[in-house]
Structures are given as structure tokens and as C-alpha cells.
N, C-alpha and C positions, 0 to 999 in steps of 0.2 A: 503493500499499498503505498501511496505518496504520504512522505511529511506533512504531518496536519500538527499547527502550533497552537491554535485557537480558534471558536468555535465567532461567528457573527453575532453582532451585535444585537441584529435586527431577530426577533421572531417572528415578525409578519413583515412581507415585501410591501414596502411603498412605494405606490406609484407618482411621478414624477408630473409636471405638468408639459415640461420642455417636450419637444418634439424632436421627431429624425424626417429627412428629407425622404427617406424611401427605406420601404421593408430592409432589415439588416440582412436575410441571406435574399439574395438577387440571382439571376439569370448567370450572372457570371460566376458565381458561386457554383451553380449545379452544373456549369459547361466541363468544370472539372471533375465534378462526379461520374459525368454519363460520357458513355463510347462516342469516341472523337475522329475514328478512324473511315476512310469513307474512299479506302481503295478499290478498284475494280475487280470484279466479281466477287467482292465479299458478299455477305449475304444480309441482306436488310432487316432494320429490326425498329422496332418502334423508338426506341432512345435515340438512335441515329438519327432518326428522322426529325426529330425533337431539337437536337441539336443545330442542324443544319436550317429550321425554320427560325429559330433563335438566331441565328448570326445571320439571318436575313435581313435586308434594312427593312423591307415592309410587310414581311411575312405573317400570317395569322397569328403563330403562336409567338412572336413579337411583339404583334399589338396587345395580344395578351396579356403577356409581362409587365406592359408598358401601366395594363390598368391595373393588375395586383401588386405594383407599386407606387400605386397613387398616394400621396401622399394628402389626406382629408380636413388635416388638423386644421389650415389656415381659412377654412370655409365653412364650418362648424365644429360645436363642442361634441357631437356625438362620437361615441365610440363603439369597439365590438369587443363584446367580452365573449371568449371562448368555455362556455363551461365542461368539466372535465370530471366525467365520473369512472370508477371499478364495474365492470359488466359484472354477469352473471356467472361468468368461468373463475370469476376471483382475480385471475390475471390480465384479462382483455381491458383496454380505456376506451373509452367510447367519447364522445363530444358533439355539441352542437352550440350554435351561435345567436348572440343575443344583442341586439342594438341596448346600449344604457344611455340616458339624455349627456352627462359629462363623465369626464374622468373623476376616477374614486382614488382614495387612499388605504382603504379598509374595507375587510368582507362584507361586515354589516351594514356599508353603505348600498349591497346590493341585493334585488332581490330576490327569494326563493325563486325556482321553477320547476317543471314536472318534465316526464320522458312516459314514454309506453314502455313499460317494465315488462309486457308480455313479448316485445322484440327483443328483449337482452336478457331472456331468462330469469326474468327478477320478479314477473307479478303471472299471476293467470288474466287470460283475456276478458275477460268478465268483470275484474276486477285492474286493471293495469297502470293505474297511475301511481308513479313512484316520484317521490318529491325531491329536487335537490335542495341543499342545503350551502351556500357559500359559505367554505373555511379557509382557502388561503389565495392570495393573489400573484402572478409574474405577469412580467412584462411579456408581451406576443414578439419573437423574435421573428416572425414569418411575415404578420402586419404590419410592426413596426409604429414607430408615433406612440400614441398615448393609450393603445391598444392591448388588449389582458388576456391570459391564462387563468382562468380560476377553477381550482380543485374544490369537488366537491363531495360531500357524502350522503348518502341517501337514506330516506324515509318513508315512510305509510302516510298518506293523508291525516292520520290520527297522531303522528309525531313519534313513531316508532319505529326505531332501526333495522333497517331488512337486512336478512342474514348473511347479504355480502357487503355489509357495511362494518366493516372491521375499525375503523376511522373511530367509532363512537365509543369502542370498551378501549383502544388506548388513548384516549382522550380522559376517560375516567381515573386508568392507573397513573396518567402521567399531571394529574389536578390533584394526587393524593399529596397531602403536605411533607410524607415523609421521602416521598419520590423528589418532590421540590426543594425540597432540602438538601439532596444529593445533587442537583444540577447535574444530570445523566446526560454525557455527552457521548455520540455516536458516527463512528466513521463506516461508509458503507461501501463495499466495492464490491461493484455491480459489471459482472463477467457477461456477456451477450454472443450470440453466435449468428453471421452474415450468410444468409442463403438465397442460390441465383435462384432467378424465376424459373417458376414453373416445376422447378425440378429441387428434389428435399436434398439439397448437397450443398455446401461450402461453397464460397465464393474462392474463387484461384483454383479451388478443385477441378481435376478434368473430370466430366460428367460421367459417371460409373467407375469413375478409375479414382486414384490415389496419389498425395505428391509423398513428396521423400519422410522415412521418418521424423519425429518430432527431436527438436534439440536446435536447427536454426531459428524457429520462427519467433522465440519471446522478446518482443521490444527490439525486434531487428528491422534492418531499411535494407530495400532493394526489390525489385519487380517480382523475383523469385521468394521472396520470402513475407511479404509485405502486402495483404491483400485487403482493402477497402480504408486505407489511411484516412484520404478525405474524406470517409462519413464521419469517421473518429473525429477530426479535426473541426469538420462544420457544426457536429455534435457541441464540441466543447464549446467554440466560439456562442454560440446559441445559448447553451445554459449558463455562461457568465452574462450573457446581455440580458436574459429571462432576470436574473437574481439567483439563481440557483447557486449552493454553496459546493460548487463542484472544485474537488481538489486536485486532478489529476488523472491522465490517461494514458493506456498503454498498452501493445500488442498483446496479446496471452500465447500461451504454451500450442494450444491448436493451431494452425494456420488457418483465416480467415474468423479467427473469433479475438475479439476487444475488452477490454475493461476501462471503464471509469468510476470515479471514486467522489463523493460527497459526503462531506464533512468536514471537522466534527459541527455536528447539531444538535442543539439542543429540545431533548421529547420529543413531542409530536411531531415538531419541524423534520425531523429526519425522513419521518413517512412524507411527509408532503412534498420535498423535494426529490425525493427518489421516485414518486408517481409523477412528478411533471417531468423529471430529467427524461424516463421510459416514453413517456406522449410525447416530448419533444423527437427524440430518437427515432418513435413510429414515423411520426410525419417524413425526419430525412429520408429513413431509408424507402418510404413509400413515394417522395418523390426521385429517390436516386434509384428505383426500380429493380431495390434491394429485399428481399424478405429479412425478419427481423425475428431472431428463435431466442426466448427464453428457455429452450428444452434444457434440464441440468445431465443428458449426454447423450447430446444430438447425434456422434456417432457413435456406435457401438465397436469393440474392441481397444486396441492399443494407441488411445486419444482420450488425452485428460478432457473429462466434463466441466460445466460451466457454474461455478458458484456464487452467493453474493455473501463472501467472508462480511463478519459485522464484529468490527472493532468497536471496543464498551469501556467506560470510566465513570465513576462517580466522584465525587467532589474529597469522599475520604479516600478513596484509591490513587487519585493524585496526590494527597499533601504526603508527607511524613508520614511514617509507618502502613503506608497503603500498601504493599506488599502483601502482608498480613489479611488485610481487608479481600482482598484480591482471591487470597487460596480460602475464604472462607466462603467466597462466592462461589469458587468453583466447586465447593463443598458441596451448593446448595446445586448448583446447576447438574451434578452429579446423579442428587436423588431425583432431581425431574427428568430425566436424560428421555425420556420415554415420550413423556408432554412436549418437551419440544422438539423432537422428530417428529413427532406426529402434526405440528405445525409449520415447521420449515421447508415446504412444496410438493408437490408433485412429482413422484416418478424420482424421487432423491435416492432411493434403495440402488437406482441404475450406477447411482454417482459414488456414494458412498460404500468403496468394496474394500477399502484399504490398500488401494492403489491408488496413481498418479494423485499423490500429495493430498489423500483425503484418510481418515479415521473410518475401521468399518462402522456399520451403521449401530450395528448392535453394541457394541463395547464404547463407553465413555472411557475416554485417557484427557491427559492432558502433561503438556511439557514446556519446556524454555528453547524457545526457536525449534521445538519440531512441528513441520506443517503437517507431520501425519496423525496428529492428533485431534480430538475434538476441539480442545481449547489449547490456543499456543499465548505463550507470553514471552516477548520479547526481550534480548539479553538486553537493552539496555533498560526495561523497567526491571530487571532483576539486579543489574548493578546499581540501580538509583534509588532501589527498597520503593518504589511507587511509578503507578502510571496507568499502564489500559491491561485488559486481554483483549485477545481475538477468539470471537466464535466462528469454528471452520464448516459445521458441520449444515446454516441455511444454502439451500438451491440458488440457482438464479432465477426462478420464478414463485419467491419467496413472498408473503405480501408484508414489506415492511413496517407496518403499524401493528403488526402480527407480534414481529420477531423482536421489534424494540420493547415494546411494551411486557413481553413477555421474559426479555432480558431484566428488565424494570422489576415486575412482580416478582420473579426468583430469588432475586438478589438483595431486593427490598423491602418486601411487605411479606413474604411467604417465610413460615419457621417451622423447621422441621422438629422431629420429637430427638430429645436426647440421645436416645438410642441409637435412632437414623443415623442423626449425625457421628457419633463414636462409631461406629460401624465403616461409615465413606470414608471416615478421615483414615482409619486403621489400611482400608482398602487402596486408595489414593497416598499414600503416605504422604499427606498432610500435616507439615507441623505446626498447627495453629494452636 
């Protein structure tokens, strides 16, 4: 994970009234993402056609790009708010747009809205209305200006959170006085895989075939080793523009696989920022003609899976004597291992095999600088006697609201019996 020093002081993104002349992500950006070749005899694709049309002075697509990049700020106070929510699978993101009379600075200034839950697998057809509650706002890197992205959670018309609304429960945990006092920080490492369109196969791989074995691809440069860098870079800049607390990116061990890191974020912000970053990445891959996969093991065999390692610390862990607090937290985590695994992502059993830098899914373990453990503690943390722990169990498709709130609950609110604590300490050799 990229080095992280301190969290953002803003717990909610505040939107200024300054305007931009155009959408930050323009046709020039996408021209580097799409195929540029126009060799005689080469097969024609829609991506190539789009680039040729964009380069044409008066082409239809070029005129469309001009309209998409229009700056409406000088002519109206109205803005576009893109309401974003988690769909029925628990991992898909949905969104729709709404005109707001003037710029806003806080989610409370935005109206609640509704959508057809029967079309997202979240409500029956005879009672399909689901209500969107705005919870966090970010600047919109696609429309620019004062336009915004709005992270929402979902409720019945009676005000009850629907089953896929994991944010509601997370907000309850993070509003507990004990949790607030410990100022929990999260740094989340989101891995993802880029797939070629129309085939379920990674970007840069020969269709139906395999590249060379893993080894030269991690953090690498070169046309034969790095596939999709422009997508990663475009996403990086878009997240910075949006106000997401993104802290770094890198190419991963399996070719066609990338990672970005968000944090440290305090409490519920961690989930809001990850979901918004995922939405932006979905939009960028959509425009680039590439498929985004959060499958924890997209390619079977001797290839790394995709995780979402979650770095975690509390105020007590970060202060002198924090190493003992970390070991007590690890003890609690060991006792609730099955609870965490069941909530850490679908298909995670295909990834947590004890190979490819993972621990076996059925066995809890911890170690210093050991990437084959469930929980890793850094050498620097051990040396300083304070710092953070890394939970390496979450899958790439985990819900960040679930994982972050469960970590806080298990380590700050849940108390094991003395007998269970003693047995776990003996088993894990925790000298607390």
C-alpha cells in the first residue's frame, strides 16, 4: 500500500461555486485510451471509428463532444446531480441524474428521490418504490463545473433501510461514542481486473491464450508488461478532481490487474469514498470500451486473485503502547474469524487458498511482514510499538461499509468471554 500520513480534515466533500470551462475528462483524454491504429487491412472496430470521428473537424461525434463539454455555469445556476446507489447484487452501482436549482455544499441541501426497485432486484413489482437519501457529495469529473456526484443509501417509503443498504448499519456503528472517541482510520487497497469486451478475458492477454508467467508485471512499465495504464491514470486524476481521498495506484501481479488506494479515511467516509471511486472507474471503463471486474479470482490457476486489503488503526493503536492494543484487536478478530469471512465478499473461497499471498480461508493467522497471513503487521509498526494492522482477507468485491464497520465493531465494541480470550491468546501466542 502507498504510504499514508494523515486523513483528510473534511468528513464531507464541500462544493465550491467556482466553475470550470469544460469537463475535466475530455475527448483528448479518451483518445489515448482508445485504439489509434488505422492500418490498411486491419479489422474495423467501433473504438477506432470513434477516434477517427473525434479527430474530424466537423464529425458528428466531435460535435457531440462539444455539447458534452459545454460549460453551463455562465448561463444558469442550475446544476446536475448524479444520484448513485448500490444495486440489488450488493456490488453493482446504479445512478440517475436530477437537475438542482443551484449549487449545494452539503447532502442535507439535496432532496430525497426515488427509483424503481423492481428493476434493480430490490423491491417487488407491486410495491417497487425505493427512496434515495443523499449522504455524501463529490465533484463530477465527467460534467465538470458545479455538477456533483451524490452517494445515496436506500430506504422503503416508510423509512426502513432495505436489505442491501449496508451504509445504515455502518453509520450506527461509527456514531457509537466509543468508536467516535477512537477516531478509526481506514486505508483500503482496491484491486480490480480489466477485461476485453465481449470476452471474459483480461486486457492485453491473447484471446483464449495466456501471457508469460507472473513475475515481470507488478509495478512494471512496457507494452509487453503493462496493460491499461491510461485507464488507471485517468481514474487517478478523476478521483483527485472529485475530492476522493485517493492515495496512490499501481499495476498488480497478474497482468491486466490494477490497484488504487483510498485513505486514510475516518469512519463512514471510507465506504463513501470507495463506492464513489468504484463508480468513477465504472464510467471510465465504460467510455474506454473495457469491462471492469471485481471478481476475487477472475482467472483460475497459477494467477493472483484480487483483494481489497483493509488497513486499520484506532487512536489508541497510533499512540505509545499501541502495539499491545493491536494485539488485543487481533485476538478479537481471531475469535470472530468466521463472521468476518462470511461478510468479506462473494467467491472469496476461490482466492483465499493459502497460495498467491493469501491465508487459507478456514485458518486465522497473523504475523509481522507476512503477506501469507490473515492479518499482517508492518515491520515499522513493530519497531515503533504503535501503528496499524492490515486485514488481508477482504475480497475485491467486498462492501466497504460492511468491512470497515465490522472491524470497528469487533475491535472496539465486542467483548469476548474471558475463557475464549485466554484460549485464543494461547493459540495465537499473543503476549498481551
